[in-house]
N, C-alpha and C positions, 0 to 999 in steps of 0.2 A: 581403470578408472581412478584417476591421481590422486594425490592426495587431499589436493583441496576439494576436490568433489566429494571426496570421505568425510572429512571434516564436515560440508556443508551438509551434508546426508544426516548425520549425526547430528547435527545442531538442529535441522528441522523435525528429527523424532525427537530429539528432548523437548521442544517446544511444544510438540504437538501432546507429548505427556502431559508438559508440564500444563498446557490449558483443559485437557481432559481431565487433570485433578482437581485442577480452580475451580472449573465448572460443577463438578459433583459437587464440592465442598463448598461450592456458595449456594446450590440448590437446597443443602440440605442447612443454611446457617440460619439460625433462631429457631425450629422447629420445636426444639424441646423445652429452650429457656424461655422462651416466647417474645424474642425480639423479634421484631422484624425483619425480616428478608431483604439482603442484600439487591440491590437495584445495576444488575448490569445491564447495559443496550444492547441491543442486538443488529448486526452490520445484515442489510439485508438489500438488495440491487428496487429501486422505485423505478419503474416506467423503463422505459428502452431506451439504447442509445443511439444519439440523433446521427444523421449520416455522416457529419464530418468527425464523429468520437468514434463511428464503426473505422472510418480513416487511419483516426491517430492509433486505433489497438490494429488496426494491419500492418503501419508501417512500425510499430513496436516487434510484432511478431516476426514480422519478417528478416528482421536485423536482427534477432536473438542470436547471442555465439558472434558478432560481430560488434568494432569500434565506430560508432556514430559519430561524425564530426570529430571535437579532439577526444572523446572519451569521457568527459564529464557530465553528471547526471544531469545538468539544464541542459545541455546539447540534444541531449535525445528528445525531451522533450519541445524543445523549440524547434527541432527539423522534422517533428511529428506534425507538430501544428504547422509547419511550412504546406508539408506535407498534402495537409486538409484542408489547403488554402486559408488558412488562418493566419492573419498578420498579429502578432506576440508584439506587446509594449515594452517587455522588457520586464528585469526583476524576476522577484519569485511570484507574483498574482498570475494565475492562469482564467481568470473569468471570474465569473460568482460563485463568490464562497458559499458552500453546502455547509449547513447541521445537519452530517451525513446522519446522525441519530435519529433523525425524525425525515427528512427529507428521503435518507437512502444514499448510495451511489449507483452508478452505472459505468460499465465499460468504455474509456476513451477518460474518464476524469483524471483529475490532476491530484496529487497529493504531494504535500508539501510538510517536511517534515525539519524541527529546529530542536536539536539537543536529544529525538524522543527516546528512550529508554523502554524497554518491554525485556521480558524474563529470556534470558539468552538472545538479545537480540539489541541493536544501540545505531540509532544515526548518529555522521558528522556534526557539527552546528548546522547545515545548511542540507539538505537531500532533496530532490526531487525525482519523484518517479510514474509514473504511468499504469493508473489501475487495469489491469485484465479482467479479472470476473470477482465475484463474492466466492468466497472458500466457505461452508457452514457457517455458524452463524455467529462466527467471532472474526473472520479474517477477509481478509481481500488477497487475491493472489496479481503481483505488480511486477512490471519491466521496466527497470533501469540499471545505468549506467554508473564505474567507480563506486562501490560496494565494494569493502573490503579491501582497496585500491585494486581491482580489475576492472579497467579499462574498456571493456566490453559487454554487451546487453546482455544481462542477466537474468533468473526470473527469480521471484524469492516470495513468500507468504509470510506476510505481515498479519500480527492478532491485535488487531484495531483496539479492541477492547479490553487489554491487557497493558495499556497506556502508565506506564508508572512516574515516568518525569519528561519535562521537555515536554513538546506540542507535534499536534499535527494537524493540516489546515486541507479540506477537499475545496477542488476547485472545478466549475464544470462550465464549459466554455457555450455560452449563449449566442448567437447574433442578435 
């Protein structure tokens, strides 16, 4: 295990512990003081992924550890769309914008970050990732490249409900 892998593992562990502590603190919030409980949305999968979405996920999973295209995050999603037979029109809009708190997320959805800040994690000005699966009630596992200047496909668990600053937008391709 190299130093990068050990650092990444320690960051994921710290993030998991932080999320567990925050969740347990939020569940007791206001119970003794009479205040309303703090609302936290739940990340969930609603519905099944389309055949195109399954191809997007398969492409991302087949390329874990490899450099796809020029190694940029946008390039992975763009080539996954091509693999699925989808023509992307360019830019950072990947289909219909999803309100993930009410519509849920599905494998194959694309998440676009803009200066997103989470406890122990952050993104650059624009970052694109493919959602692989829902993890627990707070996070999604994503495939992406050019994360921490690693120009190959890696996976990371992102705690969507703990966004502290910036934005995260989920898109779904629908023909």
